[in-house]
N, C-alpha and C positions, 0 to 999 in steps of 0.2 A: 766453606762457602760463606759469603757475607750475608748479613741481614737484608741488605739492599737487593741481593740477587733473588731472595725468596719473596720479596714483596708482591710482585706482579703475579706469580703463580699462586700464592696464597689467596690473593684477592679473587682470582679466577675460580679457585676451588670453592671458596665461600659462596660466591655468586651462583655457582652451579648446584651445590648440594644444599645450601641454606642451613640445614640442621644435620648433625652427625650421629644422632642416636640410633638410627635404624639402617645405616649403610651396610650393605652386604658385599662380599667378595665380588659377586657378579656386577654390582653397581660400580665398584672401583675398576673392574676390568672393562666395563662398557665406557667409562669415562676416559680411560687411557686409549681405548680404541677410537673414540671420537677425536682425541687430540692427534692421533696418528693419521686419521682421515683428513684432518685439517692441515696436514703437512708439517707438524712439529718434528723437530729433530729428536734423535734418541736421547741426547743429553737433556733436552727440555722435558720430555715425557718422563724420564727417570727422576728429574727434580720434582715433578708433580707427585709421583708415587712416593718419593722420599718424604715430602712434606706431610702427605696423608699418613704415612707410617709413623712419623714423629707425633702427629696429633693424637693418634690412637694409643701410642705408647704412653703418652702423658695422661690420656684419659684412663688407661688401665691403672697407672700408679695412683691417680687421684680417686679411684674407685667409681668412675663414671662409665666405665666400659669393662667388659670381661674378656673380650677377644679383639684381636687386631685383624680386620678384614683384608689388610694389604699383604699379610704374610703368605697367603696362598696364591697371590696374583703375580704373574710374570709380565714382562713388557711385551707388547705386540711385536711380531716378527718383522724383519726387513725395514726397520725404522731408518730413515736417512741419517747419515753422520755428516754433519756440516762442518767444513773447514773454514776457518777465518781466512779471508783472502789476503795475499801479499799486497803491500802498497805498490802502485805502478812506478816504473822508473822515473816518469815525469813528476809524480807526486813526491818521490824521494828527493829529487833535485830541487823542487819548490821548497821543501822543508829545509834543505841545506842552505838555500839562499835566503830563507825567511827568518833567520835568527834575530834580525833587528826588529821584526814585527812585534807588537805587544803579544806576550805569551809565547813568543818564538823560542825562548830559552827552554820552556817546558817541553816543546816538541823535540828540540835538539837533544835533551837529556833522555827522552824516550828512545830516540833513534840511535844515539851514539853510546848509550849506557845500558839500554835494554830494560830500563826500570818499568815496573807496572805503574799504572796511573796513581794508585794510592801511595806507592813508594816514592814516586817523584813529588807528589803533593806534600809529603811529610818531610822532605829534605830541609835541613838547616845548613847555614853556611859553615858551621863547624864540622859538618859531615864531609865537606869537600877538602880533601887533603892533597893540596897541590905539590907539597914537598915530596911526598911519597907516590904521587900519581894514582891515588885511589879515591873512590867514593864509598863511604861507610854506609851501608844500607842496614838499618837497625829497627825501623818502624814503618808504619803505613797508615794512611788515612782511610777510615771506613765511614761511609755515609749511612746514618740511621735517619731515614726521612731526608730532611734537608740539612741536618746538622752533622758536622765532621767530628770524628772521634779518632784518637790515636790508638793503634793496636800493634801487636807484633806482626811481622810480614806473614803472608799467606801460609807459608810452611816454615819449618825449622831451618831448612836450607835457604830460605829467603833472607836470613841474616847472613850477609856476605860483604866482601870488599870487591867492588867492581873497578876494573881498570879505567882510570880517568884519561881518556884520549887527549892528546895535545890540542886538537881542534876544539874540543869541548872545554878544556881548561881555559883556553884563551877567551871563550865566550862567557864564562862565569865571572861576574865582578866580585869584588870584596864586599862584605856586608855582615850584618848580624840578624839573628832570627831566622824565620822561614824564607826560603827562596821565593815562594809563591804565597802571598798572604793578602788579606784585605787591608783596608786603610788603618785599622787599629793594631795591625800586626798579627792578628789571629789567623787561624786556618780558614781557607776558603770554604764557603758553604757549597752544597751541590749546585744550587742555582747560579752562584757566582762563577763556579768552575765552568758550567755549561755555557754561560754567556761569553766568557773569555775564549773558550775553545771554539765556539761557533764563530765569533768575530775573527779569530785567527784563521780558521779554514776559509772564511770568505776573503780574507786579505791575500792568501796565497793562491786562491782559486781552485782548491781541491777539498772535497769532503772526505776526510780520513778519520780514523780513530787512534787513540793513544796505543791501543793494543796492536794495531797494524804497524805502528812505528816500532814497537817492541819486536814484532815479527821481522821488521826491516833490519833490526840489529842482528837478529839470528841469521838473516841472509848475509849480512856483512861478515859474520863469523864463518859461515859456510864457505863463502867465496874466498875468504882469506886462508882457508885450509885449517881453521882451528878444529882440533879433534872434538868429537861429540862429548867426551868426558869433561874437557875444559869448558866447552860451551854450557854444559849442564851447571857447572859451578858459577859461571858468570850470569846466567839467566835465572839462577835460583830455583831450578826445577827440583822437585823432591825425588824424582825417579829418572834414571837415564833413558828409560823407554819414552818418556815425554819428549826429551830432546831429540831422540832418534826419529820420533814421529814428525817433529817439526822439520828436521833435516830432510826426511823423506818427502814431505810436502813441498819443500823448497826445490828439491831435486826434480820432482815431477813437474812443478810449475815451470822451471827453467827448460825442461825437455819439451814441454808444450809450446813455450815461446819459440824455441829453436825450430820446431816443426812448422809453426805458423810462418816464421820468416822464410824458411826454405820453400814452403808452398807458395808464398807470395813472390818469391824470386823466380820460380820456374813457371809462373803463369804465362 
Protein backbone atom coordinates (compact mmCIF):
# COMPACT_ATOMS: atom_id res chain seq x y z
CA UNK A 1 0.00 0.00 0.00
CA UNK A 2 1.25 3.50 -0.72
CA UNK A 3 2.00 6.19 1.86
CA UNK A 4 -0.71 8.26 0.19
CA UNK A 5 -3.32 5.59 0.93
CA UNK A 6 -2.46 5.67 4.63
CA UNK A 7 -2.58 9.46 5.05
CA UNK A 8 -6.30 9.99 5.67
CA UNK A 9 -6.78 6.95 7.97
CA UNK A 10 -3.69 7.90 10.01
CA UNK A 11 -4.96 11.46 10.44
CA UNK A 12 -8.35 10.10 11.53
CA UNK A 13 -6.73 7.77 14.06
CA UNK A 14 -4.59 10.55 15.54
CA UNK A 15 -7.58 12.88 15.81
CA UNK A 16 -9.62 10.19 17.53
CA UNK A 17 -7.10 8.86 20.07
CA UNK A 18 -4.81 11.85 20.53
CA UNK A 19 -2.32 9.88 22.62
CA UNK A 20 -1.45 6.19 22.33
CA UNK A 21 0.07 5.38 25.73
CA UNK A 22 -3.04 3.93 27.35
CA UNK A 23 -5.08 2.44 24.53
CA UNK A 24 -6.57 -0.97 25.32
CA UNK A 25 -7.86 -3.73 23.09
CA UNK A 26 -11.40 -2.66 23.97
CA UNK A 27 -10.58 0.89 22.82
CA UNK A 28 -9.41 -0.42 19.45
CA UNK A 29 -12.47 -2.66 19.17
CA UNK A 30 -14.78 0.26 19.95
CA UNK A 31 -13.03 2.44 17.36
CA UNK A 32 -13.43 -0.20 14.64
CA UNK A 33 -17.08 -0.68 15.63
CA UNK A 34 -17.61 3.08 15.29
CA UNK A 35 -16.15 3.00 11.76
CA UNK A 36 -18.43 0.07 10.90
CA UNK A 37 -21.45 1.98 12.18
CA UNK A 38 -20.46 4.93 9.98
CA UNK A 39 -20.59 2.68 6.92
CA UNK A 40 -16.89 2.14 6.24
CA UNK A 41 -16.08 -0.83 4.01
CA UNK A 42 -14.23 -3.90 5.22
CA UNK A 43 -11.12 -2.75 3.35
CA UNK A 44 -11.18 0.67 5.03
CA UNK A 45 -11.72 -0.73 8.53
CA UNK A 46 -8.92 -3.26 7.94
CA UNK A 47 -6.60 -0.42 6.92
CA UNK A 48 -7.30 1.47 10.14
CA UNK A 49 -6.56 -1.65 12.18
CA UNK A 50 -3.37 -2.29 10.19
CA UNK A 51 -2.11 1.24 10.83
CA UNK A 52 -2.75 0.96 14.57
CA UNK A 53 -1.03 -2.42 14.54
CA UNK A 54 2.07 -0.95 12.86
CA UNK A 55 2.14 2.00 15.28
CA UNK A 56 2.24 -0.36 18.26
CA UNK A 57 4.76 -2.72 16.69
CA UNK A 58 7.05 0.27 16.21
CA UNK A 59 6.37 1.41 19.78
CA UNK A 60 7.31 -2.03 21.10
CA UNK A 61 10.58 -2.05 19.14
CA UNK A 62 11.30 1.48 20.38
CA UNK A 63 10.68 0.49 23.98
CA UNK A 64 7.65 2.78 24.34
CA UNK A 65 5.10 -0.02 24.65
CA UNK A 66 5.14 -3.61 25.88
CA UNK A 67 2.01 -5.00 24.22
CA UNK A 68 0.10 -4.45 21.01
CA UNK A 69 -3.62 -3.98 21.80
CA UNK A 70 -4.55 -4.73 18.19
CA UNK A 71 -3.38 -8.34 18.36
CA UNK A 72 -6.50 -9.56 20.13
CA UNK A 73 -8.95 -7.45 18.11
CA UNK A 74 -10.92 -8.88 15.20
CA UNK A 75 -12.78 -6.88 12.58
CA UNK A 76 -16.50 -6.30 13.17
CA UNK A 77 -18.75 -8.80 11.44
CA UNK A 78 -20.73 -8.21 8.25
CA UNK A 79 -18.69 -5.25 7.04
CA UNK A 80 -19.70 -4.20 3.51
CA UNK A 81 -17.35 -5.12 0.69
CA UNK A 82 -17.49 -2.27 -1.78
CA UNK A 83 -16.75 -2.94 -5.45
CA UNK A 84 -15.44 -0.20 -7.67
CA UNK A 85 -18.01 0.47 -10.33
CA UNK A 86 -17.45 -0.14 -14.02
CA UNK A 87 -17.42 2.93 -16.28
CA UNK A 88 -20.69 3.27 -18.16
CA UNK A 89 -20.82 2.52 -21.89
CA UNK A 90 -21.39 6.23 -22.55
CA UNK A 91 -18.39 7.20 -20.46
CA UNK A 92 -16.23 4.66 -22.29
CA UNK A 93 -17.32 6.11 -25.64
CA UNK A 94 -16.57 9.63 -24.42
CA UNK A 95 -13.06 8.55 -23.44
CA UNK A 96 -12.49 6.87 -26.81
CA UNK A 97 -13.58 10.05 -28.61
CA UNK A 98 -11.75 12.37 -26.22
CA UNK A 99 -8.20 11.41 -27.08
CA UNK A 100 -7.50 14.85 -28.55
CA UNK A 101 -8.53 16.61 -25.35
CA UNK A 102 -5.75 17.84 -23.05
CA UNK A 103 -4.75 14.80 -20.95
CA UNK A 104 -6.86 12.60 -23.20
CA UNK A 105 -3.87 10.39 -23.98
CA UNK A 106 -3.53 9.55 -20.29
CA UNK A 107 -7.13 8.31 -20.23
CA UNK A 108 -6.61 6.27 -23.40
CA UNK A 109 -3.57 4.56 -21.88
CA UNK A 110 -5.56 3.61 -18.78
CA UNK A 111 -8.41 2.29 -20.93
CA UNK A 112 -6.50 0.51 -23.70
CA UNK A 113 -3.50 -0.72 -21.68
CA UNK A 114 -5.04 -1.13 -18.23
CA UNK A 115 -2.24 0.69 -16.45
CA UNK A 116 -2.65 1.89 -12.89
CA UNK A 117 -2.57 5.66 -12.42
CA UNK A 118 0.98 5.65 -11.06
CA UNK A 119 2.21 3.36 -13.83
CA UNK A 120 0.78 5.62 -16.52
CA UNK A 121 2.24 8.76 -14.92
CA UNK A 122 5.69 7.15 -14.85
CA UNK A 123 5.70 6.23 -18.56
CA UNK A 124 8.53 7.52 -20.70
CA UNK A 125 8.61 7.54 -24.49
CA UNK A 126 11.35 4.92 -24.42
CA UNK A 127 8.89 2.56 -22.69
CA UNK A 128 6.68 2.61 -25.80
CA UNK A 129 7.97 -0.06 -28.16
CA UNK A 130 5.99 0.40 -31.37
CA UNK A 131 8.26 -1.98 -33.28
CA UNK A 132 7.35 -4.95 -31.09
CA UNK A 133 3.92 -3.64 -30.11
CA UNK A 134 4.42 -3.53 -26.33
CA UNK A 135 4.52 -1.06 -23.45
CA UNK A 136 7.28 -1.78 -20.92
CA UNK A 137 5.87 -1.19 -17.42
CA UNK A 138 8.83 -0.99 -15.03
CA UNK A 139 8.04 1.81 -12.60
CA UNK A 140 5.27 3.85 -11.03
CA UNK A 141 4.72 7.25 -9.47
CA UNK A 142 3.86 7.40 -5.80
CA UNK A 143 2.73 10.68 -4.23
CA UNK A 144 4.09 11.51 -0.80
CA UNK A 145 2.04 14.51 0.13
CA UNK A 146 2.06 16.57 -3.06
CA UNK A 147 5.42 15.36 -4.30
CA UNK A 148 5.90 12.58 -6.89
CA UNK A 149 8.43 9.81 -6.38
CA UNK A 150 9.37 6.94 -8.67
CA UNK A 151 9.10 3.44 -7.26
CA UNK A 152 8.67 -0.12 -8.43
CA UNK A 153 5.15 -1.13 -9.48
CA UNK A 154 2.64 -2.16 -6.82
CA UNK A 155 3.66 -5.83 -6.99
CA UNK A 156 6.47 -7.84 -8.54
CA UNK A 157 4.02 -8.97 -11.20
CA UNK A 158 3.43 -5.30 -11.96
CA UNK A 159 6.69 -5.28 -13.92
CA UNK A 160 5.38 -6.49 -17.26
CA UNK A 161 5.02 -5.94 -20.98
CA UNK A 162 1.52 -4.87 -21.99
CA UNK A 163 0.22 -5.27 -25.53
CA UNK A 164 0.31 -1.94 -27.36
CA UNK A 165 -2.96 -1.92 -29.25
CA UNK A 166 -2.83 -0.33 -32.70
CA UNK A 167 -5.44 2.26 -31.75
CA UNK A 168 -3.24 3.37 -28.85
CA UNK A 169 0.01 3.25 -30.82
CA UNK A 170 -1.53 5.63 -33.36
CA UNK A 171 -2.45 8.06 -30.56
CA UNK A 172 1.02 8.22 -28.97
CA UNK A 173 3.35 10.74 -30.64
CA UNK A 174 7.12 10.48 -30.76
CA UNK A 175 9.02 12.29 -28.06
CA UNK A 176 11.54 12.15 -25.22
CA UNK A 177 11.19 12.12 -21.46
CA UNK A 178 7.92 11.50 -19.64
CA UNK A 179 4.69 11.27 -21.58
CA UNK A 180 2.97 13.33 -18.89
CA UNK A 181 5.14 16.00 -17.33
CA UNK A 182 5.14 19.54 -16.09
CA UNK A 183 6.72 22.41 -18.00
CA UNK A 184 10.28 21.64 -16.82
CA UNK A 185 9.97 17.99 -17.86
CA UNK A 186 9.64 16.66 -14.33
CA UNK A 187 6.94 14.40 -12.96
CA UNK A 188 3.53 15.90 -12.29
CA UNK A 189 2.76 16.78 -8.69
CA UNK A 190 -0.42 15.44 -7.15
CA UNK A 191 -2.09 18.85 -7.47
CA UNK A 192 -1.07 19.18 -11.12
CA UNK A 193 -2.39 15.70 -11.87
CA UNK A 194 -5.72 16.40 -10.18
CA UNK A 195 -6.18 19.67 -12.04
CA UNK A 196 -5.47 18.07 -15.40
CA UNK A 197 -7.73 15.11 -14.68
CA UNK A 198 -10.54 17.32 -13.42
CA UNK A 199 -10.33 19.50 -16.54
CA UNK A 200 -10.35 16.42 -18.73
CA UNK A 201 -13.44 14.97 -17.05
CA UNK A 202 -15.20 18.30 -17.45
CA UNK A 203 -14.24 18.39 -21.14
CA UNK A 204 -15.71 14.94 -21.91
CA UNK A 205 -18.73 15.46 -19.66
CA UNK A 206 -18.17 12.46 -17.34
CA UNK A 207 -16.76 12.20 -13.81
CA UNK A 208 -14.68 9.02 -13.89
CA UNK A 209 -11.50 7.74 -12.27
CA UNK A 210 -8.33 6.30 -13.73
CA UNK A 211 -9.06 3.05 -11.91
CA UNK A 212 -12.47 2.82 -13.54
CA UNK A 213 -10.74 2.99 -16.90
CA UNK A 214 -8.36 0.21 -15.82
CA UNK A 215 -11.50 -1.74 -14.97
CA UNK A 216 -12.77 -0.81 -18.42
CA UNK A 217 -9.68 -2.47 -19.91
CA UNK A 218 -10.49 -5.60 -17.91
CA UNK A 219 -13.98 -5.45 -19.43
CA UNK A 220 -12.46 -5.28 -22.93
CA UNK A 221 -10.34 -8.34 -22.12
CA UNK A 222 -13.38 -10.19 -20.77
CA UNK A 223 -15.58 -9.37 -23.75
CA UNK A 224 -12.78 -10.32 -26.16
CA UNK A 225 -12.63 -13.76 -24.52
CA UNK A 226 -9.12 -13.33 -23.11
CA UNK A 227 -8.55 -16.13 -20.53
CA UNK A 228 -8.23 -15.00 -16.93
CA UNK A 229 -4.61 -16.20 -16.71
CA UNK A 230 -3.61 -14.02 -19.68
CA UNK A 231 -5.64 -11.13 -18.25
CA UNK A 232 -3.78 -11.52 -14.95
CA UNK A 233 -0.46 -11.02 -16.73
CA UNK A 234 -1.66 -7.98 -18.70
CA UNK A 235 -3.23 -6.34 -15.65
CA UNK A 236 -0.24 -7.07 -13.40
CA UNK A 237 -2.29 -8.78 -10.71
CA UNK A 238 -0.23 -10.61 -8.10
CA UNK A 239 -2.78 -13.40 -7.74
CA UNK A 240 -5.11 -15.06 -10.23
CA UNK A 241 -7.93 -14.81 -7.68
CA UNK A 242 -7.86 -11.01 -8.04
CA UNK A 243 -8.37 -11.32 -11.79
CA UNK A 244 -11.14 -13.86 -11.33
CA UNK A 245 -12.88 -11.55 -8.84
CA UNK A 246 -12.71 -8.74 -11.42
CA UNK A 247 -14.09 -11.02 -14.13
CA UNK A 248 -16.87 -12.17 -11.77
CA UNK A 249 -17.76 -8.54 -11.06
CA UNK A 250 -17.88 -7.77 -14.78
CA UNK A 251 -19.99 -10.85 -15.46
CA UNK A 252 -22.47 -9.91 -12.73
CA UNK A 253 -22.63 -6.30 -13.90
CA UNK A 254 -23.34 -7.41 -17.47
CA UNK A 255 -26.03 -9.79 -16.20
CA UNK A 256 -27.68 -6.97 -14.27
CA UNK A 257 -27.58 -4.73 -17.37
CA UNK A 258 -29.21 -7.47 -19.41
CA UNK A 259 -31.93 -7.94 -16.79
CA UNK A 260 -32.66 -4.20 -16.74
CA UNK A 261 -32.91 -4.07 -20.54
CA UNK A 262 -35.25 -7.05 -20.60
CA UNK A 263 -37.45 -5.55 -17.88
CA UNK A 264 -37.59 -2.25 -19.74
CA UNK A 265 -38.45 -4.03 -22.98
CA UNK A 266 -41.39 -5.97 -21.56
CA UNK A 267 -42.95 -3.07 -19.65
